[in-house]
Residue, then its C-alpha position, 0 to 999 in steps of 0.5 A: m449568630c450563624f443563622k444570621k450569617a446564613i440569612a445575610y449570605m443567602a440575601a447577598v446571593f439573591m441580590l447577585i442573581p440579576f447581575l449574573a443573569n445580565a452578564q450571561d445574557k449580554v449580546f455584543t454588537i459586532a460589525c463586519d464589512k458590508y461587502f468584502p468577499p470572501f470575508s463577508f458578503k450577503q448570500e440569499n439574505k444571509y451574511v457568509g464568509i471567512d470573517v462571519e463564519l469564524l466569528d460564529a464558530i468562536a462565539k460558540e466555543a467561547h460562549f458569548k452572544y452577539e448581533l452582527k451589524p454589517m456596515n461600510f468599512s469607513n464607518i466601523f472605526p467612528e462607530l467603535l469610538a462612539d461606543n455604538i458597537d462593541g467590536a469588529v471583525a472586518g479584515i482589519n490590519i493590525n498596525e501600530s497606529r491603530k493599536k494606539i486607539f484600539d485593542f486587537s485580538e491575536g491575529y487570525f489571518y495573514t494577508g497582504l495588499s495588492i495593486v490591481v489593474k485592467t487585464d489589457s493594460n500595459y503596466q508591468n510594475l509599480d514604477d509604471l503607475r507614476g502619475k496614475t490615478a488610484a481608486v481607494k476605499q476610505a480608511t483602508t490600508g490601501f487608502y493610506f498606502v496611496e496617501d503615503n506614497a502620493s509624492r513619491y509616485d505622483f499618485k492621484s486618488i478617488v475615494f470610495a466607500g466600498s470595494d465594489e466601487t473601487l473595482a468598478a472605477v478601474k473597469n470603467n476607466q475612471a482610475d488606473f488601478f485599485m488597492e485590495d487585500y490579496p486574498v479578497i481579489a485573488y478569490q474573486i478572480k479565481i471563481g470567475a467573478q471578476e473578469g478583465i482585471r489582473i493583480l499587478v503586484p501581489f504584496v506591495d507592502g509585505r504581509h500583515e495580519y487581520g485582527f478582531v478589534v475593540r475600542k481601547g480599554n473597552n470590552k476586555e472580556l470580549l477580546q479575551k473570549f475571542n482569543e480563547g475561541l480562536k485558539k479552540i477552533k484552531e485546535n479542533g480543526t474548525y478554523d481550517k475547514i472554514l478557510a478551505n471553503y473559500l481559499 
């Protein structure tokens, strides 16, 4: 009887081996924003930036494999809902409306929404922008800020797919101002990458946190691993080193 039990146990173990191997070898598809410096951008045929490098460090600490899939920000949420990607790290603000549809990690970065105008403009505050035109990136916090305040300030808007397009629209006088996350635009101005623009209002709607996101109810294991890895890189100093490279 014991011999039969031993044989049955060994058979069960051998049956489990392929499943364990598959779980160990699983490669998650994780999106980042195609152009969102200093969080994600292409440099010498390789994607770098805070989001990209934090994800890589977290994956190493939490022992999971992934394939990075850069895309326009406006495509990320539809791709998550269609289950074409497993997660996204793309400067995504954690808010209550998004939490109804997606699951978020612990916050990994504090940010805020800025209003940016041309350097030679005469605007001094938000009230000066009444009746003016905003260049906004589809599905971002800035997009919704302008939409939610359109009647209050009589905003008009032009919608674009990328941050570089919103910036160009203001520089080319297609729009009067654009919305961008404070660390993103402050970084570009600091390194001299963007001349002719200035931050009019640094934190127009308070401070927010970026979070890693998955479809609601999906990839709980990945979300848990991200949180575990984030905690470890904060403890061992890797988190601070990555941020110091850009901010």
